[in-house]
N, C-alpha and C positions, 0 to 999 in steps of 0.2 A: 503492500499499499504505500501511496505517494501521501508526503504532508506540506501543507504550506506554514512557517513560521509566523504566527501573529506578534504585535509586540503591540499592546494598548493599555493604557492608563499605569504602566510602568511595571507591568506582568508580561510574561511571554508564555503564550501557545502554541503546542503542535498539533494543527487540527488537519484530520484526515480529508483528503480529497475525495470526494464522494459525485458518481455519475449521477447525473439527474434526468437526462434524456441521451439520445444518441451522440449527439457533438455539444452538449456542454457537462460541465462537472463543477461543484462548488466547493469551498474550504469549509467543512460541517463546524460551526460556531455554536456550542450547547453551553447554556447561561447555566441551566440547571443543576443545583446540585455544585456549582462554583461560586462558594461562599466568598474567598479571594476576591475573584473576578468583582462579583456584584460589590461588594462594598468598595472596592478601587471605582471601577466606571461609575458607580453611583456620586461617588467624591469627585470626579473629573466632571460629570453631566452639570452636579449639583452648580459650580461654577459658573457654566456657559450658558444653563438656561435660566430664562427671564423666570421673574417673580409671577407666580401663580397662585388661583384659590385652590385649585385642584390639580388630581393628576388620574391620567387615564391607559390602560393598555388593554391589549386582546390576549384571552386566554392562550396559553399559557406560560410560555419562554420569557416573558416580560415582567410577568406577577413579581418573581425575586426583585429585582431592579426597581421596578417601581416602590415596591416594599421600603426598601431602604432611602430610596428617596424622598419618600414621605417622613420617614425615620427625620433623615438628617433635614427636612424642612418643618418638622412638627407639624405636617398636617395629618389630621387623625384619621382620615377614611381616603382610601383610593378607590377608582372605580375599575371592574373589569368586565369587559364586552366579551359574554360567556360564548361558547360553540355551539351551544344547545341551550333549550328551555330547561330549567327547574321547576319542581312543584311549588315551589314558594313564591315564583315570580308572579308579577300579577300587573297586566297589558304591557308586556315587553315588546321592547320598539326591535326592529330585525331588519339588515341590510345582509346581501351575499356577497360574498370576496371568491375571488381567483389568487391563490398565492403560489411563487415559486416551489416551496417548500410541502406542497400538499397536493395527492393527486385529483382528487374532486373539488368543484366550487363548494365551500364553507358557508356557513349562516353566522351571524353574527350578532348576538341579543345583550340587551339594556334592561334590567329590571326597571322598574318603576320607581323602585326608591334610589334606585343611581340616578335615575332621571333626575329626580327631587333634587338629589345631592347636588349636581352640576347646572342646572338650571341657572342661567341669570350668571353664572360663574366665569371667570378667565381661566382655561385650563389648558396642560401640556399634554401632549400625545408620547406616550413613552416606548419604545421596543427595544427588544436585543439586536435583531439588524432588520435595515429597510432594503429590500431589493427592488421587487416590480413596483412598491409601493400599494398594491393592491390592499394590502390590511390596512394599512396608515389611512386610505382613502373611506374604506370601509367605517373606521374607528371615527373619523371626521363627520362622514353622514350621519352616524347614529349621535354624536356628542351634537351636531347643528338641529336634528331633529329634535334633542332634550333641551335644546333652546341655551347651549353653551358655548362662549366666545373660545373658537381654539387660538390661543397666542404664538403656541409653538410645538414644532416636533421633533423629537429628539429621541437619539439611538445611541449607543455603541458603536455599532458598524454599517457603514453604508456599503453595498455592494452592486455593481453592475452600472446601469444608468441613472441610479438612486446617488451615487458620488457626484452627478452635472446637476443637482437639484441646488436650487439656491434659497428652497423653504424650508430644509430639514438642518437641523443640529446635531454631528456627530463627532465621534472622537477619532475613528480611523477609517479607512477604505479597505475594503475587502474583494481581492478579484477574484472573476470568473475565470475558469478554465473551459479553452476551446478545445474539443476533442479534434485531433487530426489525423486520420489512422490511429496509431499505436502510442502516439506522444501528444503532450497537453503544451498548447500555448496559454501564456498569462492574456 
């Protein structure tokens, strides 16, 4: 297996390069379970994200990052756009999204209590990696439907075309790898 060496937030990680289609591979960054990276990245993001009233992420890989950012910023609650409805949800909002890391279109849901939590507030959307931007777009649509003002969009890493966006804040770029026969080209 080939690896990509990532340096971000003062840390180094060896990311396995995983094919996701016949001609494209990604360096697989998994934040879940990496408390050291979560803590370090949240400290760096805290310095560059503007002041906001609330934080929102999509289930599941952004949750530890948003949790740590909320702790640093003394924000008592953050909002998670869920991938399925739960029995406790009342009148959930829903949007559909395609993502580079999932095979089928996904739906994201926001519970009515979370809608009330961000309604009229200035919020930041936060994720671990922004690639196609589809998950970010879905979160933004949910936030706007809920009546929130999205004032920042942040991530640890931006990948592919996301690195060219001017509307996101991120710590480092993550390259895509194009498969050419048996070799990879960054």
